[in-house]
C-alpha positions as a Markdown table, in Angstrom:
| # | Residue | x | y | z |
|---|---|---|---|---|
| 1 | Met | 33.5 | -0.8 | -18.3 |
| 2 | Ala | 35.4 | -0.5 | -14.9 |
| 3 | Val | 33.2 | 0.5 | -11.8 |
| 4 | Ala | 34.6 | 1.5 | -8.4 |
| 5 | Lys | 32.3 | -0.6 | -6.5 |
| 6 | Val | 29.9 | -3.7 | -6.9 |
| 7 | Tyr | 26.7 | -3.5 | -4.8 |
| 8 | Asp | 25.2 | -6.8 | -3.7 |
| 9 | Tyr | 21.7 | -5.3 | -4.1 |
| 10 | Leu | 20.3 | -2.5 | -6.4 |
| 11 | Ile | 16.9 | -1.7 | -5.4 |
| 12 | Ile | 14.9 | 0.2 | -7.9 |
| 13 | Gly | 12.3 | 2.3 | -6.2 |
| 14 | Ala | 12.4 | 4.3 | -2.9 |
| 15 | Gly | 8.5 | 3.8 | -2.1 |
| 16 | Met | 7.4 | 1.9 | 0.8 |
| 17 | Ala | 8.4 | -1.4 | -1.0 |
| 18 | Gly | 12.1 | -0.4 | -1.8 |
| 19 | Ala | 12.3 | 1.4 | 1.4 |
| 20 | Ser | 11.3 | -1.5 | 3.8 |
| 21 | Leu | 13.4 | -4.0 | 1.9 |
| 22 | Ala | 16.6 | -1.8 | 2.0 |
| 23 | Tyr | 16.1 | -1.7 | 5.8 |
| 24 | Arg | 15.8 | -5.5 | 5.8 |
| 25 | Leu | 19.0 | -5.8 | 3.9 |
| 26 | Arg | 20.9 | -2.7 | 5.5 |
| 27 | Asp | 23.4 | -5.2 | 7.2 |
| 28 | Arg | 23.4 | -8.0 | 4.8 |
| 29 | Gly | 25.6 | -6.5 | 2.1 |
| 30 | Ala | 26.2 | -3.3 | 0.1 |
| 31 | Val | 23.0 | -1.7 | -1.0 |
| 32 | Met | 22.1 | 0.9 | -3.3 |
| 33 | Val | 18.6 | 2.3 | -3.8 |
| 34 | Val | 17.7 | 4.2 | -6.9 |
| 35 | Glu | 14.6 | 6.5 | -7.2 |
| 36 | Arg | 13.4 | 8.3 | -10.4 |
| 37 | Glu | 11.8 | 11.1 | -8.2 |
| 38 | Ser | 13.5 | 13.9 | -6.2 |
| 39 | Gln | 12.4 | 12.1 | -3.0 |
| 40 | Ala | 11.3 | 8.5 | -1.6 |
| 41 | Gly | 7.4 | 7.7 | -1.5 |
| 42 | Tyr | 6.7 | 10.4 | -3.9 |
| 43 | His | 3.8 | 8.5 | -5.8 |
| 44 | Ser | 1.9 | 5.8 | -4.2 |
| 45 | Ser | 3.5 | 5.5 | -0.7 |
| 46 | Gly | 3.4 | 9.3 | -0.1 |
| 47 | Arg | -0.4 | 9.5 | -1.1 |
| 48 | Ser | -1.8 | 6.7 | 0.7 |
| 49 | Ala | -4.5 | 7.0 | 3.3 |
| 50 | Ala | -3.7 | 3.5 | 4.5 |
| 51 | Met | -5.1 | 1.8 | 7.2 |
| 52 | Phe | -4.3 | -1.5 | 8.8 |
| 53 | Met | -7.2 | -3.9 | 8.3 |
| 54 | Glu | -6.9 | -7.9 | 8.7 |
| 55 | Thr | -9.9 | -8.3 | 6.5 |
| 56 | Tyr | -8.4 | -6.6 | 3.6 |
| 57 | Gly | -7.3 | -8.5 | 0.4 |
| 58 | Thr | -6.7 | -11.8 | -0.6 |
| 59 | Pro | -5.9 | -14.5 | 1.7 |
| 60 | Ala | -2.3 | -14.4 | 1.0 |
| 61 | Ile | -2.3 | -10.5 | 1.5 |
| 62 | Arg | -4.3 | -11.0 | 5.0 |
| 63 | Ala | -1.5 | -13.5 | 6.0 |
| 64 | Leu | 1.0 | -10.8 | 5.4 |
| 65 | Thr | -0.9 | -8.3 | 7.2 |
| 66 | Arg | -1.2 | -10.5 | 10.0 |
| 67 | Ala | 2.5 | -11.3 | 10.2 |
| 68 | Ser | 3.1 | -7.3 | 9.9 |
| 69 | Arg | 1.0 | -6.5 | 13.3 |
| 70 | Arg | 3.9 | -7.1 | 15.7 |
| 71 | Phe | 6.2 | -4.7 | 13.7 |
| 72 | Phe | 3.4 | -2.0 | 13.7 |
| 73 | Glu | 2.6 | -2.4 | 17.5 |
| 74 | Ser | 6.0 | -2.7 | 18.7 |
| 75 | Pro | 8.6 | -1.6 | 16.2 |
| 76 | Pro | 12.3 | -1.7 | 16.8 |
| 77 | Asp | 13.9 | 0.9 | 19.3 |
| 78 | Gly | 14.4 | 4.1 | 17.7 |
| 79 | Phe | 12.4 | 3.5 | 14.6 |
| 80 | Ser | 9.8 | 6.0 | 15.4 |
| 81 | Asp | 9.3 | 8.4 | 18.0 |
| 82 | His | 5.5 | 7.9 | 18.2 |
| 83 | Pro | 2.9 | 4.8 | 17.6 |
| 84 | Leu | 2.7 | 3.8 | 14.0 |
| 85 | Leu | -0.9 | 2.7 | 14.7 |
| 86 | Gly | -3.8 | 4.7 | 16.0 |
| 87 | Asp | -7.5 | 3.5 | 16.9 |
| 88 | Arg | -10.1 | 4.1 | 14.3 |
| 89 | Gly | -12.3 | 1.2 | 13.3 |
| 90 | Val | -14.1 | 0.6 | 10.0 |
| 91 | Val | -17.8 | 0.4 | 9.5 |
| 92 | Tyr | -19.4 | -1.0 | 6.3 |
| 93 | Ile | -22.8 | 0.6 | 5.7 |
| 94 | Ala | -25.6 | -0.9 | 3.4 |
| 95 | His | -28.8 | 0.4 | 2.1 |
| 96 | Glu | -32.1 | -0.9 | 0.6 |
| 97 | Gly | -31.3 | -3.3 | -1.9 |
| 98 | Gln | -28.0 | -4.3 | -0.7 |
| 99 | Gln | -29.2 | -6.9 | 1.7 |
| 100 | Asp | -27.7 | -9.8 | 0.0 |
| 101 | Leu | -24.3 | -8.0 | -0.3 |
| 102 | Leu | -24.3 | -7.2 | 3.3 |
| 103 | Ala | -24.9 | -10.8 | 4.2 |
| 104 | Glu | -22.1 | -12.1 | 1.8 |
| 105 | Thr | -19.6 | -9.3 | 2.8 |
| 106 | Met | -20.4 | -10.4 | 6.4 |
| 107 | Ala | -19.6 | -14.2 | 5.7 |
| 108 | Gln | -16.5 | -13.2 | 3.9 |
| 109 | Leu | -15.1 | -11.0 | 6.7 |
| 110 | Gln | -16.1 | -13.4 | 9.4 |
| 111 | Ala | -14.2 | -16.1 | 7.5 |
| 112 | Thr | -11.0 | -13.9 | 8.0 |
| 113 | Gly | -10.9 | -14.7 | 11.8 |
| 114 | Ala | -10.9 | -10.9 | 12.4 |
| 115 | Thr | -13.4 | -9.5 | 15.0 |
| 116 | Ile | -16.3 | -8.6 | 13.1 |
| 117 | Arg | -19.7 | -7.2 | 14.4 |
| 118 | Ala | -23.1 | -6.7 | 12.8 |
| 119 | Met | -24.6 | -3.5 | 13.5 |
| 120 | Thr | -28.4 | -2.2 | 13.1 |
| 121 | Ala | -29.3 | 1.1 | 11.3 |
| 122 | Asp | -29.8 | 2.6 | 14.6 |
| 123 | Asp | -26.3 | 1.5 | 15.9 |
| 124 | Val | -24.7 | 3.2 | 12.9 |
| 125 | Val | -26.3 | 6.4 | 13.3 |
| 126 | Gly | -25.5 | 6.2 | 17.1 |
| 127 | Arg | -21.8 | 5.6 | 16.2 |
| 128 | Val | -21.6 | 8.0 | 13.4 |
| 129 | Pro | -24.4 | 10.5 | 13.7 |
| 130 | Cys | -23.8 | 12.1 | 10.3 |
| 131 | Val | -24.9 | 8.9 | 8.5 |
| 132 | Arg | -28.5 | 9.4 | 7.1 |
| 133 | Arg | -30.9 | 7.0 | 8.8 |
| 134 | Glu | -33.5 | 6.8 | 5.7 |
| 135 | Gly | -32.7 | 3.7 | 3.5 |
| 136 | Leu | -30.1 | 2.2 | 5.9 |
| 137 | Ile | -30.6 | -1.3 | 6.6 |
| 138 | Gly | -27.4 | -2.1 | 8.8 |
| 139 | Ala | -23.5 | -2.2 | 8.7 |
| 140 | Ile | -20.7 | -4.3 | 9.5 |
| 141 | Glu | -18.2 | -3.1 | 12.0 |
| 142 | Glu | -14.2 | -4.1 | 12.1 |
| 143 | Pro | -13.7 | -2.5 | 15.3 |
| 144 | Asp | -10.0 | -3.6 | 15.4 |
| 145 | Ala | -8.8 | -1.7 | 12.1 |
| 146 | Lys | -6.2 | 0.9 | 12.6 |
| 147 | Asp | -5.0 | 4.1 | 11.1 |
| 148 | Ile | -1.2 | 3.7 | 10.1 |
| 149 | Asp | 1.0 | 6.7 | 10.3 |
| 150 | Val | 2.5 | 6.2 | 6.7 |
| 151 | His | 5.2 | 9.1 | 6.8 |
| 152 | Ala | 6.3 | 7.7 | 10.2 |
| 153 | Leu | 6.6 | 4.1 | 8.8 |
| 154 | Leu | 8.3 | 5.1 | 5.5 |
| 155 | Gln | 10.8 | 7.6 | 7.4 |
| 156 | Gly | 11.7 | 4.8 | 10.1 |
| 157 | Phe | 12.6 | 2.4 | 7.3 |
| 158 | Leu | 14.6 | 5.2 | 5.2 |
| 159 | Arg | 16.2 | 6.4 | 8.4 |
| 160 | Gly | 17.1 | 2.8 | 9.4 |
| 161 | Ala | 18.6 | 2.0 | 6.1 |
| 162 | Arg | 20.7 | 5.2 | 5.8 |
| 163 | Gln | 22.3 | 4.8 | 9.1 |
| 164 | Ala | 23.5 | 1.4 | 8.3 |
| 165 | Gly | 25.1 | 2.7 | 5.0 |
| 166 | Val | 22.7 | 2.0 | 2.3 |
| 167 | Glu | 23.1 | 4.6 | -0.4 |
| 168 | Phe | 20.4 | 6.5 | -2.1 |
| 169 | Ala | 20.6 | 8.1 | -5.5 |
| 170 | Tyr | 17.4 | 10.3 | -6.3 |
| 171 | Asn | 16.3 | 12.0 | -9.7 |
| 172 | Ala | 17.8 | 8.8 | -11.4 |
| 173 | Thr | 16.0 | 6.6 | -13.8 |
| 174 | Val | 17.3 | 3.3 | -15.1 |
| 175 | Gln | 18.0 | 3.5 | -18.9 |
| 176 | Arg | 20.1 | 0.5 | -19.7 |
| 177 | Ala | 21.2 | -2.6 | -18.2 |
| 178 | Ala | 23.6 | -5.6 | -19.1 |
| 179 | Arg | 24.7 | -8.8 | -17.5 |
| 180 | Gln | 28.3 | -9.0 | -17.1 |
| 181 | Asp | 30.4 | -11.5 | -15.1 |
| 182 | Asp | 27.6 | -12.3 | -12.6 |
| 183 | Ala | 26.7 | -8.8 | -12.1 |
| 184 | Trp | 24.4 | -6.3 | -13.8 |
| 185 | Leu | 25.9 | -3.0 | -15.3 |
| 186 | Val | 23.1 | -0.4 | -14.8 |
| 187 | Gly | 23.1 | 2.9 | -16.5 |
| 188 | Leu | 21.2 | 5.8 | -14.9 |
| 189 | Ser | 19.9 | 9.0 | -16.3 |
| 190 | Asn | 22.4 | 11.0 | -14.0 |
| 191 | Gly | 25.2 | 9.5 | -16.0 |
| 192 | Ala | 26.4 | 7.1 | -13.4 |
| 193 | Thr | 26.9 | 3.4 | -14.2 |
| 194 | Val | 26.1 | 1.1 | -11.1 |
| 195 | Ala | 27.4 | -2.5 | -10.9 |
| 196 | Ala | 25.4 | -4.9 | -8.8 |
| 197 | Arg | 25.1 | -8.5 | -8.3 |
| 198 | Asn | 21.4 | -8.7 | -7.8 |
| 199 | Val | 18.8 | -6.2 | -8.9 |
| 200 | Val | 15.3 | -5.8 | -7.0 |
| 201 | Asp | 12.5 | -4.2 | -9.1 |
| 202 | Ala | 10.3 | -2.3 | -6.4 |
| 203 | Ala | 9.2 | 0.4 | -8.9 |
| 204 | Gly | 5.7 | 0.3 | -8.4 |
| 205 | Ala | 3.5 | 1.3 | -11.4 |
| 206 | Trp | 6.8 | 1.6 | -13.4 |
| 207 | Gly | 7.9 | -2.0 | -12.5 |
| 208 | Glu | 7.3 | -3.5 | -15.8 |
| 209 | Gln | 9.0 | -0.8 | -17.5 |
| 210 | Val | 12.0 | -1.1 | -15.5 |
| 211 | Ala | 11.8 | -5.1 | -16.1 |
| 212 | Gly | 11.9 | -4.3 | -19.8 |
| 213 | Val | 15.2 | -2.5 | -19.5 |
| 214 | Phe | 16.6 | -5.8 | -17.9 |
| 215 | Gly | 15.1 | -8.0 | -20.6 |
| 216 | Val | 12.5 | -9.5 | -18.4 |
| 217 | Ala | 9.4 | -10.5 | -19.6 |
| 218 | Pro | 6.2 | -8.7 | -18.2 |
| 219 | Leu | 3.9 | -10.3 | -15.6 |
| 220 | Gly | 0.6 | -8.4 | -16.3 |
| 221 | Leu | 1.1 | -5.4 | -13.9 |
| 222 | Gln | -1.6 | -2.8 | -14.2 |
| 223 | Pro | -1.6 | 0.6 | -12.4 |
| 224 | Lys | -5.1 | 1.9 | -11.6 |
| 225 | Arg | -5.6 | 5.5 | -10.4 |
| 226 | Arg | -7.6 | 6.3 | -7.3 |
| 227 | Ser | -8.8 | 9.9 | -6.4 |
| 228 | Ala | -9.0 | 11.4 | -2.9 |
| 229 | Phe | -9.9 | 14.6 | -1.4 |
| 230 | Thr | -9.9 | 16.1 | 2.1 |
| 231 | Phe | -12.7 | 18.6 | 3.2 |
| 232 | Lys | -13.6 | 20.5 | 6.4 |
| 233 | Pro | -17.0 | 20.0 | 7.6 |
| 234 | Asp | -19.4 | 23.0 | 7.1 |
| 235 | Ala | -20.0 | 25.2 | 10.1 |
| 236 | Ala | -23.5 | 23.6 | 10.5 |
| 237 | Asp | -21.9 | 20.4 | 11.1 |
| 238 | Gly | -20.1 | 21.6 | 14.4 |
| 239 | Gln | -22.6 | 19.7 | 16.4 |
| 240 | Trp | -20.5 | 16.7 | 16.0 |
| 241 | Ala | -17.7 | 17.8 | 18.6 |
| 242 | Asp | -16.2 | 13.9 | 18.6 |
| 243 | Ser | -16.1 | 13.4 | 15.0 |
| 244 | Asp | -12.1 | 12.8 | 15.2 |
| 245 | Arg | -13.2 | 9.5 | 17.0 |
| 246 | Trp | -15.5 | 8.3 | 14.3 |
| 247 | Pro | -14.6 | 5.1 | 12.5 |
| 248 | Ala | -13.7 | 5.0 | 8.8 |
| 249 | Val | -17.0 | 4.7 | 6.8 |
| 250 | Val | -17.1 | 2.7 | 3.8 |
| 251 | Gly | -20.2 | 1.8 | 1.3 |
| 252 | Val | -20.5 | -1.9 | 1.4 |
| 253 | Asp | -20.3 | -1.9 | -2.4 |
| 254 | Glu | -17.1 | 0.1 | -2.1 |
| 255 | Ser | -18.4 | 2.9 | -4.0 |
| 256 | Phe | -17.0 | 5.7 | -1.5 |
| 257 | Tyr | -15.4 | 6.0 | 1.7 |
| 258 | Phe | -14.5 | 8.9 | 4.1 |
| 259 | Lys | -12.9 | 9.1 | 7.7 |
| 260 | Pro | -11.5 | 11.6 | 10.1 |
| 261 | Asp | -8.1 | 13.0 | 9.0 |
| 262 | Ala | -6.2 | 15.6 | 11.2 |
| 263 | Gly | -9.2 | 17.8 | 12.1 |
| 264 | Gln | -10.9 | 17.3 | 8.6 |
| 265 | Phe | -12.3 | 14.5 | 6.6 |
| 266 | Leu | -10.6 | 12.4 | 3.9 |
| 267 | Gly | -12.9 | 11.0 | 1.2 |
| 268 | Ser | -12.8 | 9.0 | -2.0 |
| 269 | Pro | -15.1 | 7.7 | -4.5 |
| 270 | Ala | -12.9 | 4.3 | -4.2 |
| 271 | Asn | -12.1 | 4.3 | -7.8 |
| 272 | Ala | -9.6 | 2.1 | -9.7 |
| 273 | Asp | -9.3 | 3.2 | -13.1 |
| 274 | Pro | -6.5 | 1.5 | -15.4 |
| 275 | Val | -3.8 | 4.1 | -16.7 |
| 276 | Glu | -0.3 | 4.0 | -17.9 |
| 277 | Pro | 2.2 | 4.9 | -15.2 |
| 278 | His | 2.6 | 8.6 | -14.8 |
| 279 | Asp | 2.2 | 11.2 | -12.1 |
| 280 | Val | -1.4 | 11.3 | -11.8 |
| 281 | Val | -3.7 | 13.9 | -10.4 |
| 282 | Ala | -7.4 | 13.7 | -9.1 |
| 283 | Glu | -10.0 | 13.9 | -12.0 |
| 284 | Glu | -12.5 | 16.6 | -11.3 |
| 285 | Leu | -15.4 | 14.1 | -12.3 |
| 286 | Asp | -13.9 | 11.6 | -9.7 |
| 287 | Val | -13.9 | 14.2 | -6.9 |
| 288 | Ala | -17.4 | 15.1 | -7.7 |
| 289 | Ile | -18.7 | 11.7 | -7.7 |
| 290 | Gly | -16.8 | 11.1 | -4.5 |
| 291 | Ile | -18.4 | 14.2 | -2.9 |
| 292 | Asp | -21.9 | 13.5 | -4.4 |
| 293 | Arg | -21.9 | 9.7 | -3.0 |
| 294 | Ile | -20.6 | 11.0 | 0.6 |
| 295 | Cys | -23.4 | 13.6 | 0.7 |
| 296 | Thr | -26.1 | 11.2 | -0.4 |
| 297 | Ala | -25.1 | 8.9 | 2.4 |
| 298 | Thr | -24.5 | 11.3 | 5.0 |
| 299 | Thr | -25.8 | 14.7 | 6.1 |
| 300 | Leu | -22.3 | 16.3 | 5.9 |
| 301 | Asn | -22.3 | 19.5 | 3.6 |
| 302 | Ile | -19.2 | 19.4 | 1.4 |
| 303 | Arg | -18.9 | 22.8 | -0.2 |
| 304 | Arg | -15.4 | 22.5 | -1.8 |
| 305 | Pro | -12.5 | 20.0 | -1.2 |
| 306 | Ser | -9.5 | 21.7 | 0.6 |
| 307 | His | -7.1 | 19.4 | -1.4 |
| 308 | Thr | -7.4 | 16.7 | -3.9 |
| 309 | Trp | -4.9 | 14.3 | -5.4 |
| 310 | Ala | -4.6 | 10.8 | -7.0 |
| 311 | Gly | -2.3 | 7.9 | -6.6 |
| 312 | Leu | -1.4 | 4.6 | -8.4 |
| 313 | Arg | -2.3 | 1.3 | -7.2 |
| 314 | Ser | -0.6 | -1.4 | -9.2 |
| 315 | Phe | -2.2 | -4.8 | -9.5 |
| 316 | Leu | -1.3 | -8.3 | -10.9 |
| 317 | Pro | -3.9 | -10.3 | -12.7 |
| 318 | Asp | -4.7 | -12.5 | -9.8 |
| 319 | Gly | -4.7 | -9.7 | -7.1 |
| 320 | Asp | -1.6 | -11.1 | -5.4 |
| 321 | Phe | 1.9 | -9.7 | -5.1 |
| 322 | Ala | 5.0 | -10.8 | -7.1 |
| 323 | Val | 7.8 | -11.5 | -4.5 |
| 324 | Gly | 10.7 | -13.6 | -5.7 |
| 325 | Trp | 13.3 | -14.2 | -8.4 |
| 326 | Asp | 12.4 | -13.9 | -11.9 |
| 327 | Pro | 12.6 | -17.7 | -13.2 |
| 328 | Asp | 14.2 | -16.8 | -16.7 |
| 329 | Val | 16.6 | -14.0 | -16.0 |
| 330 | Ser | 19.2 | -14.3 | -13.4 |
| 331 | Gly | 19.9 | -12.0 | -10.6 |
| 332 | Phe | 16.5 | -10.1 | -11.0 |
| 333 | Phe | 14.1 | -10.1 | -8.1 |
| 334 | Trp | 10.4 | -8.9 | -8.5 |
| 335 | Leu | 8.9 | -6.8 | -5.6 |
| 336 | Val | 5.7 | -5.4 | -7.4 |
| 337 | Gly | 1.9 | -5.6 | -7.5 |
| 338 | Gln | 1.1 | -4.3 | -3.9 |
| 339 | Gly | -2.3 | -2.8 | -5.1 |
| 340 | Gly | -4.0 | -1.1 | -2.1 |
| 341 | Tyr | -2.1 | -3.1 | 0.6 |
| 342 | Gly | 1.4 | -2.3 | 0.3 |
| 343 | Ile | 1.7 | -0.1 | 3.3 |
| 344 | Gln | -0.2 | -2.6 | 5.7 |
| 345 | Thr | 2.0 | -5.5 | 4.7 |
| 346 | Ala | 5.1 | -3.7 | 4.5 |
| 347 | Pro | 6.8 | -5.2 | 7.4 |
| 348 | Gly | 5.8 | -8.8 | 6.6 |
| 349 | Ala | 6.5 | -8.4 | 2.7 |
| 350 | Ser | 9.9 | -6.8 | 3.1 |
| 351 | Leu | 10.8 | -9.7 | 5.7 |
| 352 | Leu | 9.5 | -12.3 | 3.2 |
| 353 | Ala | 11.5 | -10.8 | 0.2 |
| 354 | Ala | 14.7 | -10.6 | 2.4 |
| 355 | Asn | 14.3 | -14.2 | 3.3 |
| 356 | Leu | 13.8 | -15.2 | -0.4 |
| 357 | Ile | 16.8 | -13.1 | -1.6 |
| 358 | Leu | 19.2 | -14.3 | 1.1 |
| 359 | Gly | 18.0 | -17.9 | 0.6 |
| 360 | Glu | 17.0 | -18.2 | 4.3 |
| 361 | Pro | 14.3 | -20.2 | 5.8 |
| 362 | Leu | 11.1 | -18.0 | 6.3 |
| 363 | Asp | 11.0 | -16.1 | 9.7 |
| 364 | Pro | 8.9 | -17.6 | 12.1 |
| 365 | Ser | 6.4 | -14.7 | 11.9 |
| 366 | Leu | 5.8 | -15.7 | 8.4 |
| 367 | Gln | 5.9 | -19.5 | 9.1 |
| 368 | Ala | 3.2 | -18.7 | 11.8 |
| 369 | Glu | 0.7 | -17.3 | 9.0 |
| 370 | Asn | 1.5 | -20.3 | 6.8 |
| 371 | Ile | 2.8 | -18.0 | 4.0 |
| 372 | Asp | 2.9 | -20.0 | 0.8 |
| 373 | Val | 5.5 | -18.5 | -1.5 |
| 374 | Ser | 4.2 | -20.4 | -4.5 |
| 375 | Ile | 1.2 | -17.9 | -4.3 |
| 376 | Val | 3.5 | -14.9 | -4.7 |
| 377 | Ser | 6.1 | -16.2 | -6.9 |
| 378 | Pro | 6.5 | -14.4 | -10.4 |
| 379 | Gly | 7.0 | -18.0 | -11.9 |
| 380 | Arg | 3.2 | -18.4 | -11.6 |
| 381 | Phe | 2.7 | -16.0 | -14.7 |
| 382 | Arg | 5.1 | -17.9 | -16.8 |
| 383 | Ala | 3.6 | -21.4 | -16.8 |
């Protein structure tokens, strides 16, 4: 089949992974991004309550997070008209019976090299006065954790890519693909056929469905639903005029979290329910569980959530990303498995992906963090 143009890179998925990689490749060849929804970041990226936390994730993920810090703190000129990070901090609270877990968590977080502080129960209540003192045994604070402006980050990547000539096709799913003359011919649901020398699978929860169209064997990607909700403090809670400056509060067993969010609070039961990829919504039971856990740990009175939603966080069996060429199928590059870390690692992970796609040495920012590409290689699942 004759096509008018052969792209160098066809990126499937316009979430944070696909958008950030399009930004990195914007001046390195002809790039097209295909997105199944009507807008970028519709599923996981657009529903994230992401924070920048250097203690979060596996060692490889934490290294990519550290490699991303400079971009977040000093993005390129014109990338965003306001800061990408805002002060927040995180406090992990523990109750009676969780002494061992608190000690184990403290040791794990200290091993990351991030700034970590132990807090007494009185310290916690002084910092976040809505936390119940009864049964509280202490906490761990990560003071340097930051809020991420997810919308500004995603739009900065998209705007930079578009301005450099990257093309985007929305409402288009991949339906068929064949390798011909060192290029892929990809048939889309909108009737178009796209030719590209290389394909990047950045399709998030749909990553293995996309791979199957290209005849690529699965890696074991599992989407997991996380529910979240926002709520306004009850009128009786108005005594806390400075609540917008409170840190995020997380159960040390990761059974819930809440944090200030644009004049409200954002909460979650921190669930991770395995599901098939689909347009998820929050389960009423999940929201009720999250509200109960927050109300048990605090004096916040949550009458009803103002908004509920859910997102898909997709994990590979060992918890690390897949960033690299498929070892068995030519011209197919994986960029999946970001789990709950895809936003805070986006600058570093996209730079790593671009270096590998272009066959370049790793950027100095990645080398400085001793990034080991074998840990994220898709080939580790084909041994």
